[in-house]
N, C-alpha and C positions, 0 to 999 in steps of 0.2 A: 552541576546537575548530578543527581544520584545515578549510580550505575543501574540500580533496580528500582522499579516503581512500587506503588502501594500493594499491588497484587503479587509481588515477589517475582516478577518477570523482568527480563532484560528490557531496558528502555529502547523502543524501536528506533528512536533517533540516533542511538549509539551503534546500531548494526548497519552492515553494508546493505544498500538498497537492493531489493529483489524485484526483478521485472515481473509485471503482472499483465493479465488479460486487458486488452484495449490500449495499453501503453504504446506510444509511438517512439520508435528507436531511430537512431542515426548511425548507420554502419558505413564507415569510410575505409577504402583500401587505397593507401597512398600510391600515387602514380598509376592508378587503375580506376579512373572515374566511372567506367562502364560497369564495374563490379560493386560500386557503392550504391546504397539504397536508403530509403527512409520508410521501412515497413511498419505496419501496425500489427501488434500481436493479436492474432485471431482467437476466437472463442476456444479453439482446440489447443491453444498455447503455442502455435507455431508461427514463424515468419517465413517469407520467401525472399531469397537472395539470388540475384542473377548468377547463372552458371551452377550454383549449388542447389537450387530448389528449396524445398521446405526444410527448416531447421527448428527443433524445439527451442523455445526461448523463455516461456513462462516459468517462474519460480527459480530462475537462475540469476546470478549477478552479472552485470555487464562484463566483468573481467573473465568469468567462466565462459560466457557466450563468445567473447572475443577469441579466446583460445580455441574453442570448437570451430569457429569460422576459419581461423588461420590454419588449423590442421586440415580441414576439408579443402581449403584453397591450395594446400601443398600438393594435391593431386594434379593441379592444373598449372600452377605457377611455381617455377623452380627458383625464383629470385628470393634469396634468403633475406633480402632487405625489405620484402613486402611487409608493410606495417598496417595492421588492422586496428581500428578504434571502434568501440561501441559505446554510445551514450544514450541515455533516456532523454528524448527531445520533449516529450509531453507525458506527464503522469496522468493517466485516466483510470487507473485500476484501484486507487485508494477511495473506497466507499465505506460508509458506515450508515447504519439505520437508526433513526430516532422515532420511537412509537409511543403510543399512549396519549396522555392528556397534555399535549403540546400544541402550539398554534398551528404548525404546519408539519405533521408527521410525514415521514418518508425517508428515502435514501438520499444521503448527502455525499457529494463528490467534492474533493478538495485536492489542491496541488501540494499541500503540506499537511503534516500531521495535525489533528485537532485534539484538544482536550475535551473532557466532558462538558465543561462550562461553555466552550466555544460551540460545540455541536448543538447543545440545547438552545443557545442563543440563535444559531442559524435556523433552528427548527421553530423559531417563534416564541420560545420560552414556555414555561409551564402555564396551563390555563388556570383560572381561579379555583376550579374544583380538583386540581391535581393534588397528589400526595407526594411531594418531592422527597420527603424523608424515607419513602419506600422505593426509591429508584433502584433499578437492578441493571447491571451490565451483564450481557450474555456474550461469552467469548468461547469460540470453538478451540478445543485443545488439539494438538497434533494427532492424537489417536481417534479423533472424530467425536468425542464426547463434548458436552457443553458444560461450561463452568458458569455458575451464577455468582456474581460478585456484588454484594450489597453496597450501595453508595448512598451517603447522606448528602444529597444535593443541597438541601436546605442549609446545612452547616457550611458547605463549601462557599456558597454565595454570601454567607455572613463573615467569611474570612477565617473560619475555624476548620481544622482538619483538612488543610489544603493538599495533604498527601493523597487524599481521595480523588483529587482532580486528575485522574489518569489520562495518559495519552492514549487515544483510541487506536486500535490496530485495524488493518484492513479486514472488513467483514464483521466487526463488532456490532452488536445490537444493544441500544440503550432504551430501556422501558421506564417511563414515568407513569405510574398508575393514577 
């Protein structure tokens, strides 16, 4: 699998998973079951852990969150052997939007990354009056600007230019006019 995709960005499947809003986590403190929890990331990006209260979790990796929880627990637990694990139990933050002339436009949620072809298929495919050769992917840049990436969906489904079948990132919007 290539390290970079058609749009010149790192392939999201190659990067460490980032915790998102609405994801359910599994936080375990070894030998301290009362401190363990399965919190859901709230819309403000925080979770609540017994004894510690609210902790920012969104847009962090599980390992970074684990280190933050362990550091805060150090105020209360002097046992150096206290082992903290953080896992994403349910991914609910990965959402993409497919709009325009498709069978069922709207927001799609998935537990795994979707490609353009998969997202369009889940949205019911292009309608008879769609213009799949004018498909556009709208992606939010880190600076807040929006990038328009032209996609030739009609060629992808013919087996041509498969490099355009991008893996969609959380928050991407796909428009088929």
